[in-house]
Each structure stands twice: as C-alpha cells, then as structure tokens.
N, C-alpha and C positions, 0 to 999 in steps of 0.2 A: 142356148139353154132351154131345156124342155119346161113346159108349164108346170105349175104346182099340181094341177089336176092329173096330168100324165104321170108325174113322179109318184103321186098318191096311188094311182092305179097300179103302177109297177110294184110298189111296196105291198099293196093289198093282194097282188097276184102271188107274192111269195108266201104270205101268211096273213091271218087275221090280225088286225091292230085295233086298239082302243083309240077313240078320237083324240084323247090327250097325248098318247104316244105319237100318233101320226102327226099331230100338230107340232109337237116338239121337234120331230125329225125334219119336217119341212122348213120350219123356222131356222133350224141349224144349217140347212142347205142354202140359206140366204134369201128365201122367198119372203115377200112382204106379208105382214099379218092379214091384210085385207084379201090378198090373193089366196092365202092359205085357208082362211075362213070360207071363202067362196068355193074353193075346191072341196073342202070337207062337206059343205052343205050339198054340193052336187053329188058327191060320193054317197052320202046318206040318202038323198032323194032317189038315187038309182038302186039303192039296196045293197051297196057294197060295204057300207060302214054301219054296223049295228052293235053298239056297246053291249046291249043286253044279251044278244046271241053269243058274242065273243066272251062275255063274262061267264055264261053257262058252260061253254066249251072249256074255258080256263079252269073253272071250279071242278068239272068232271075229271080233267087231266090231273090236276093237283091232288085230288082225293084218291083217284085210282092208282096213278103211277108213283106218286111221291108220298102218299099216306099222310097228308097234312090235315090239320084241324081247321075249323072255320075261322078262328081269329087270325091265323097266319095267312090264310087265303084272302081274307078281307083286306089285310094290310098290303099284300102283294097286288091285289086288284086296284087299290087306291094309288099305290106307287106307280102303276102302269097307266093311270089316268082314267080309270073307269069312274063314272058318276055314281053318286050315292044310291040312286034308284036302281041302276044296273047291278050294283053290289048286293043290295037287299034282295032283289028279284032272283039273282043267281043262287044266293045262299038259302033262300026260302025253301028250296026243295030238299035240303039236308035236314034230317031229323036227329034228335038227341040219341036215338038208338044207333043210327049210322055212325055218328060221331064216336060213340062208345066202342062200337065194333072196330073202327079204324084205330082208335087209341089202343085197344087190346092187341091188334095186329102189330102196331108199332112197338108195343111193349114186348111182344113175343120175339120180334127181330132183335131188339136191343138186348133181351135176356140171354140170347145165344152166346153172348160173350162169357157166360159162366160165372159172373160175379153174384154174390149174395150178401145178405146182411144189411144193416141200417144204411151204410154208405152207398150200397147199390140201390136201395130204395130211393134215397135222396137223388142219386144220379138219374134214375129212371124218371122221377118226377120232373127234374130239370129238362131231361130229354123231351118228354111229352109236352112240357110247357113251351120249349123252343119250337116244336112242331106245330104249335098253335091250338092245342086241345084245351077245352074248357076245364076249369077247376073241378067241376062236377065229374067229368070223364076221368081226370087224373086221380081223384080220390077213389072213384069206383075201381079203377085198375089197381091201385095200391091196396085197397081192401081185398081184392081178389088175390093179390100176391100174398096176403097174410103176414103174420108176424115173422115168418122165416126169411122174408125178403125175396123169396123165389116166386116167380110168376108162373102159376099153374093155370094154363088157359083151358084146361078140361073142365074146370069148375064153372058153374053158372055165374054170370056176371052179377056183382052186387048191385042192388038198386041204389042209385045215389040219393042222398037226403036233400030235401029242398033247403 
C-alpha cells in the first residue's frame, strides 16, 4: 500500500483539494489519523496544499461559471472542509455590486422562461435565494422587475435599502 503522503500527492495532482476534503479521503482509504495529519502537514509545507488559494479559485469558478451568490458559495466551501479564515478571505474580494450584477444575470436567465406576474416574481425570488444571493440583491432585482413581474435588465439597477 502506498503511503498517505504519496496518495495525497496523487489526489492533489488531479485537482486542488481543501485540507478537510483530502483528510476525509485519506481516512476513508484506511490510513491512520496520525499518518494522514503528517502527510497533510508535509503537503502544506511543500506548498501543495493551500486552503486559501483553493478557496479563491473555488469562489471565482462558482461565481463566473455557475452564477452563485456569496451565501451558497460559503456553504459549499464549508461543506468541502475549507476553514473559516479561508472562506472569509476568499469571499472578501466580492463586492455588493458584483453580487447584484450576478443576481441580475441569474434573473435574466431565469426570466427567459417567459413567465410573468406575481407567481413568477415569487419563483424568481426563490430561485435567487437557492443560488445564494443576499436578500438585498434579491430585493433590488425584484424592484428592477417592477410591478409587472417582468425582469427588464435594460433599466438601471435599483439601489438596495439598508
């Protein structure tokens, strides 16, 4: 059987991992906790295991490709075993304006379904909530949508109230 360190290097060679994810995988393969912790420390010392860098890449991918909001991304980061500091540092680079812009993009995609009216507005609010957008961004998008229930993204975004 290969050592925990070698297995960790193989896994890290395939893609970036969070320390918590990698630890779970190694323990599931039957390695002893002491050997796993030593292997992870060795990987981190060599620069192969960096939760903050992995979290930044994770945030960028989730925002750009999947159009997710900060709350959903933070939950996914924690689920993957990222530490609190790594989560905070990675999300610190996202502004409220960026969050609102992504929420508007998600609303534009959702609105292509052609639905309108109060039920559609409620559905849009639920959709944006599931994607992890802040209440502030959701309200701003719904205000932009107006009373008709249609999302008109050519309008200037409404400034959310504090």
